[in-house]
C-alpha positions as CSV (number, residue, x, y, z in Angstrom):
1,M,135.4,111.8,100.5
2,P,135.9,110.8,104.2
3,D,138.7,108.3,103.6
4,V,140.9,111.0,101.8
5,R,140.2,113.6,104.6
6,V,141.2,111.1,107.3
7,W,144.4,110.2,105.4
8,F,145.3,113.8,104.8
9,R,144.8,114.7,108.5
10,G,146.8,111.7,109.7
11,V,149.7,112.7,107.4
12,L,149.7,116.3,108.8
13,V,149.6,115.1,112.4
14,A,152.4,112.6,111.8
15,V,154.6,115.3,110.2
16,G,153.7,117.9,112.8
17,M,154.6,115.5,115.6
18,S,157.9,114.4,114.0
19,S,158.9,118.1,113.5
20,L,158.7,119.0,117.3
21,P,162.0,117.4,118.2
22,A,163.7,119.7,115.7
23,A,164.0,122.4,118.4
24,A,166.3,120.3,120.5
25,P,169.8,119.3,119.4
26,A,170.2,115.7,118.3
27,P,172.1,113.7,121.0
28,V,175.3,112.3,119.9
29,N,175.5,108.5,120.5
30,P,178.9,107.1,121.5
31,P,180.3,104.5,119.3
32,V,179.1,101.1,120.2
33,P,181.8,98.3,120.4
34,V,181.3,95.4,118.2
35,A,181.1,92.2,120.1
36,A,183.1,89.2,118.7
37,A,181.0,86.7,117.0
38,P,180.2,83.6,119.2
39,T,181.5,80.3,118.4
40,P,178.9,78.4,116.4
41,G,177.3,75.6,118.4
42,P,173.8,74.1,119.0
43,A,171.3,76.8,119.8
44,P,169.0,76.0,122.8
45,P,165.3,75.8,121.9
46,S,163.0,78.6,123.0
47,A,160.0,77.6,125.0
48,S,156.8,78.5,123.2
49,A,154.6,80.8,125.3
50,P,150.9,80.5,125.3
51,A,148.7,83.1,123.8
52,F,149.3,86.3,125.8
53,A,150.4,84.0,128.7
54,S,153.3,85.0,131.0
55,A,156.1,82.6,130.7
56,S,159.0,81.8,133.0
57,G,162.4,80.7,132.0
58,G,162.6,77.0,132.7
59,P,165.7,74.8,132.2
60,E,166.9,74.4,128.7
61,T,166.8,71.1,127.1
62,D,168.1,69.7,123.8
63,G,165.7,68.8,120.9
64,P,162.7,70.7,119.5
65,A,160.6,72.9,121.7
66,P,157.3,71.3,122.7
67,V,154.3,72.8,121.1
68,E,151.5,74.2,123.4
69,S,148.0,74.0,122.4
70,I,144.4,74.3,123.5
71,P,142.8,70.8,123.0
72,A,139.2,72.0,123.9
73,Y,137.6,75.4,124.1
74,D,134.0,75.3,125.3
75,V,131.9,78.5,125.5
76,V,128.3,79.0,126.7
77,L,126.6,82.3,125.6
78,A,123.4,82.6,127.7
79,I,121.2,85.6,126.7
80,D,118.9,86.8,129.4
81,R,115.7,88.9,129.2
82,S,117.6,92.1,129.6
83,S,119.8,91.2,126.6
84,V,122.9,90.8,128.8
85,L,125.2,88.1,127.5
86,R,126.4,85.8,130.2
87,V,129.5,84.1,129.1
88,R,131.3,81.0,130.5
89,E,134.4,79.9,128.8
90,T,136.1,76.5,129.8
91,I,139.7,76.5,128.4
92,T,141.8,73.3,128.4
93,Y,145.3,74.3,127.9
94,D,148.4,72.1,127.5
95,F,151.6,73.6,128.9
96,E,154.0,71.2,127.2
97,G,157.0,73.4,127.9
98,G,156.4,73.5,131.6
99,G,157.1,76.4,133.9
100,E,154.2,78.7,132.7
101,H,152.1,80.9,135.0
102,G,148.8,81.0,133.3
103,I,146.9,82.3,130.4
104,V,145.5,85.7,129.3
105,R,142.2,86.3,127.6
106,R,141.3,89.5,125.7
107,V,137.6,90.5,125.5
108,P,136.6,93.4,123.3
109,Y,134.9,96.4,125.0
110,R,135.2,98.6,121.8
111,R,134.9,97.9,118.1
112,G,135.3,101.0,116.0
113,D,133.2,103.6,117.9
114,R,130.8,101.0,119.5
115,L,131.2,100.3,123.2
116,Y,130.3,97.2,125.2
117,E,130.4,96.7,128.9
118,I,132.5,93.9,130.3
119,R,131.7,93.2,134.0
120,N,131.6,90.7,136.8
121,V,134.7,88.8,135.7
122,R,135.3,85.5,137.6
123,T,137.8,82.8,137.1
124,S,138.5,79.4,138.5
125,S,140.4,76.2,137.7
126,S,138.9,72.6,137.9
127,T,142.5,71.2,137.9
128,G,143.8,73.2,140.8
129,A,145.9,75.5,138.8
130,P,146.3,79.2,140.2
131,A,143.4,81.1,138.8
132,R,143.4,84.5,140.4
133,A,142.0,87.1,138.0
134,R,143.6,90.4,137.2
135,T,141.9,92.7,134.6
136,L,143.6,95.5,132.6
137,R,141.8,97.9,130.3
138,L,143.6,98.3,127.0
139,W,142.9,100.3,123.8
140,N,140.0,98.2,122.6
141,D,140.0,95.1,124.9
142,V,139.8,94.1,128.5
143,Q,142.7,91.9,129.2
144,I,141.9,89.1,131.8
145,N,145.1,87.6,133.4
146,V,144.4,84.2,134.9
147,G,147.0,82.9,137.3
148,G,149.8,85.1,136.2
149,G,152.0,87.4,138.2
150,G,153.5,85.6,141.3
151,A,151.5,82.5,140.9
152,R,153.3,79.1,141.1
153,P,154.3,77.7,137.7
154,V,152.1,75.0,136.2
155,T,152.8,72.2,133.7
156,G,150.9,69.7,131.6
157,R,147.2,70.0,131.0
158,Q,145.2,72.5,132.9
159,A,141.6,73.7,132.8
160,Y,140.5,77.3,133.3
161,V,137.0,78.7,133.6
162,I,136.4,82.4,132.8
163,E,132.9,83.9,133.4
164,Y,131.9,87.4,132.6
165,E,128.9,89.4,131.4
166,V,128.6,91.6,128.3
167,A,126.1,94.4,128.3
168,G,125.2,96.3,125.2
169,A,126.2,93.6,122.8
170,F,122.8,93.5,120.9
171,T,122.1,95.9,118.1
172,P,118.5,96.9,117.3
173,R,117.6,96.5,113.7
174,S,114.4,97.0,111.7
175,G,112.1,94.3,113.0
176,R,114.9,92.4,114.9
177,D,117.6,92.5,117.4
178,E,120.9,91.2,116.4
179,L,124.0,89.9,118.2
180,V,127.4,89.3,116.5
181,W,130.1,88.0,118.9
182,D,133.4,86.3,118.5
183,A,133.1,83.6,121.1
184,I,136.7,82.8,121.5
185,G,138.6,85.8,120.1
186,S,141.2,85.9,117.5
187,S,144.2,86.7,119.8
188,W,145.3,83.1,120.7
189,R,148.8,82.2,119.3
190,V,148.4,78.5,119.7
191,P,146.3,76.0,117.8
192,I,142.8,75.0,119.2
193,G,141.8,71.4,118.7
194,E,138.1,71.8,119.0
195,A,135.9,74.8,119.8
196,A,132.4,74.3,121.0
197,V,130.0,77.2,121.3
198,R,126.5,76.8,122.9
199,V,123.9,79.7,122.5
200,E,121.0,79.8,125.0
201,A,118.1,82.2,124.8
202,P,114.8,82.8,126.7
203,V,112.9,82.6,123.5
204,P,113.0,80.1,120.6
205,L,116.2,80.5,118.5
206,R,115.2,80.5,114.8
207,K,117.9,82.5,113.1
208,V,121.4,81.7,114.4
209,G,124.6,81.2,112.5
210,C,128.3,80.5,113.1
211,R,131.4,80.9,111.2
212,A,135.1,80.0,112.0
213,G,138.4,81.3,110.5
214,A,140.3,84.4,110.0
215,P,138.4,86.5,109.7
216,A,135.7,84.4,111.3
217,S,132.9,86.6,110.0
218,S,133.5,85.2,106.4
219,G,135.1,81.8,107.3
220,T,133.8,78.3,107.3
221,R,130.3,77.3,108.6
222,C,130.4,75.5,111.9
223,L,128.8,72.2,112.5
224,R,125.3,72.7,114.1
225,D,123.2,70.8,116.5
226,R,119.9,72.0,117.9
227,D,119.1,71.2,121.5
228,G,115.5,72.0,121.7
229,P,113.9,75.3,120.8
230,F,116.0,77.4,123.2
231,A,119.6,76.2,122.6
232,I,121.9,75.5,119.7
233,D,125.4,73.9,119.8
234,F,128.1,74.8,117.2
235,T,131.5,73.0,116.9
236,Q,134.6,73.6,114.8
237,R,137.8,71.6,114.8
238,G,141.4,72.4,113.8
239,L,141.6,76.1,114.4
240,R,144.9,77.7,113.6
241,P,146.5,80.6,115.7
242,G,144.6,83.7,115.3
243,E,141.4,82.1,114.0
244,G,138.0,82.9,115.8
245,V,134.5,81.7,115.9
246,V,131.8,84.3,115.3
247,V,128.2,83.7,116.2
248,Q,125.3,85.7,114.8
249,V,121.9,85.6,116.6
250,R,118.8,87.4,115.4
251,L,115.8,87.6,117.8
252,P,112.4,89.1,117.0
253,E,112.1,92.8,118.0
254,G,111.0,93.0,121.6
255,A,111.9,89.4,122.5
256,V,114.5,90.8,124.8
257,A,114.9,94.4,126.3
258,V,117.6,95.9,124.1
259,P,118.9,99.4,125.2
260,P,120.2,101.9,122.6
261,P,123.8,101.2,121.6
262,R,126.6,103.2,123.3
263,Y,129.2,104.9,121.1
264,A,132.6,106.6,122.1
265,R,133.8,109.7,120.5
266,P,135.8,108.8,117.4
267,R,139.6,108.7,117.7
268,W,139.8,111.6,115.2
269,A,137.3,114.4,116.1
270,G,139.1,117.2,114.3
271,T,137.5,119.3,111.6
272,W,139.0,121.0,108.5
273,A,139.6,124.2,110.6
274,G,141.9,122.3,113.0
275,T,143.6,120.5,110.1
276,A,144.2,123.8,108.3
277,A,145.6,125.4,111.5
278,L,148.1,122.5,111.7
279,A,149.0,122.8,108.0
280,A,149.6,126.5,108.4
281,A,151.7,126.0,111.4
282,L,153.9,123.3,109.6
283,A,154.3,125.7,106.7
284,G,155.3,128.6,108.9
285,T,157.7,126.5,110.8
286,V,159.5,125.6,107.6
287,A,159.7,129.3,106.7
288,V,160.8,130.5,110.1
289,A,163.6,127.9,110.2
290,G,165.4,129.8,107.5
291,F,165.5,133.1,109.3
292,G,168.7,132.0,111.1
293,A,170.8,132.1,108.0
294,A,173.8,134.3,108.0
295,G,173.0,137.9,107.4
296,R,169.4,137.5,108.1
297,P,167.5,138.5,111.4
298,F,166.6,135.6,113.5
299,P,163.6,135.5,115.9
300,R,163.9,135.9,119.6
301,R,163.7,133.0,121.9
302,R,160.9,134.0,124.4
303,P,158.0,134.1,121.9
304,G,158.9,130.6,120.8
305,E,158.8,129.5,124.4
306,A,155.5,131.1,125.0
307,L,154.0,129.5,122.0
308,V,155.2,126.0,123.1
309,T,153.9,126.5,126.6
310,A,150.5,127.6,125.2
311,G,150.3,124.6,122.9
312,V,151.2,122.1,125.5
313,L,148.5,123.6,127.9
314,L,145.8,123.3,125.1
315,V,146.8,119.7,124.3
316,L,146.6,118.8,128.0
317,A,143.3,120.5,128.3
318,D,142.0,118.4,125.4
319,V,143.3,115.1,126.7
320,A,141.9,115.9,130.3
321,D,138.5,116.5,128.9
322,D,138.3,112.9,127.5
323,V,140.6,111.0,130.0
324,V,139.3,112.3,133.3
325,P,135.7,111.2,133.0
326,R,136.2,108.1,130.8
327,G,139.7,106.8,131.3
328,P,142.9,107.0,129.2
329,W,141.7,105.0,126.3
330,A,138.9,107.3,125.6
331,F,141.2,110.1,124.2
332,S,139.9,111.6,121.0
333,L,142.1,114.0,118.9
334,G,139.9,117.2,118.4
335,D,140.3,120.7,117.2
336,L,141.7,121.9,120.6
337,C,144.5,119.4,120.5
338,L,145.2,120.3,116.8
339,A,145.4,124.0,117.9
340,G,147.8,123.1,120.7
341,L,150.0,121.1,118.3
342,S,150.0,124.0,115.9
343,L,151.1,126.5,118.5
344,A,153.8,124.1,119.9
345,L,155.0,123.4,116.4
346,A,155.3,127.1,115.5
347,G,157.1,127.8,118.9
348,A,159.5,125.0,118.2
349,G,160.3,126.3,114.9
350,I,161.0,129.8,116.4
351,R,163.3,128.3,119.0
352,Y,165.2,126.3,116.5
353,A,165.7,129.4,114.2
354,H,166.9,131.4,117.2
355,R,169.4,128.8,118.2
356,T,170.8,128.1,114.7
357,G,170.8,131.8,113.9
358,R,172.9,132.6,116.9
359,A,175.3,129.8,116.2
360,E,175.7,130.9,112.6
361,R,176.1,134.5,113.4
362,A,178.8,133.7,116.0
363,A,180.7,131.6,113.5
364,I,181.1,134.6,110.9
365,V,182.3,137.0,113.6
366,P,186.1,137.6,112.8
367,E,188.4,136.7,115.7
368,E,190.5,139.5,117.2
369,D,194.3,139.3,117.0
């Protein structure tokens, strides 16, 4: 029952991590003065920011805030003989509020444990808007910032072009090679008037589909128009924020060169041994925490400090094993990390029992006349 095991392990890790701060005294927050309620009045409208776009504070105006949107979103997915997906996105964006600095596009490089390679990112603007690209690797996506940072603010309707390549997107199946790709993504927070996706291949396209919605994989079928044997156009109007357009392409086996898929280590790589060690440490910590009661011996401080130090070193070793060769987002929680958490948790319990035991012992010592 893999789902139950993952849930059980997740609960143990969450409880263990939340128990570590017990070794430190809780900070006492000073009272916060209560501010007087402001005099009621007309509230200034907040400017609506584009999807993941950086916004600047423009002058406040009376009346409803303008609604930003993407009137047109055109995508070309060109498949080459090496199965690399060459993507060209033309995004027409309406900055109705004014004073914006650009847009941000997120492209997935990881879905579950499956890895894709996003490379050769290029950006431009046909309307003269600042279009310098900055990329940032996140937990599952590559974030492409277009025209952000210190770029000059833009207003009105602007057009941006984002080009990049995706390697490893095809999946080899029995008798066919398959591509499933969300052409526009589901991270846009503004409505999209019309999305158009064109699929091009070096071989005749016979089995190609498209759906739009949230989730797009089970949404509405897109309108379809074949442009010869090697290209198909899909269109979909009236997309709400968060809705995507997923294209599925099936090519005959061997039509393009498809390398074996690449997979990352799962986020959770621990076994039952590591989970049991963490559970035992949690139970031991609860038991040790009561040793400091009045009249009972309490543990010494140094063993607890040694266990905490050893546990932290084990956690750092497990993190470095994943992060150094593959980056910070490749971390996988394995048995070594669970063992480190177990030692740190036990050490924290000993330190807590030592401190509370000494405090209670001092409280019951009679004062001298």
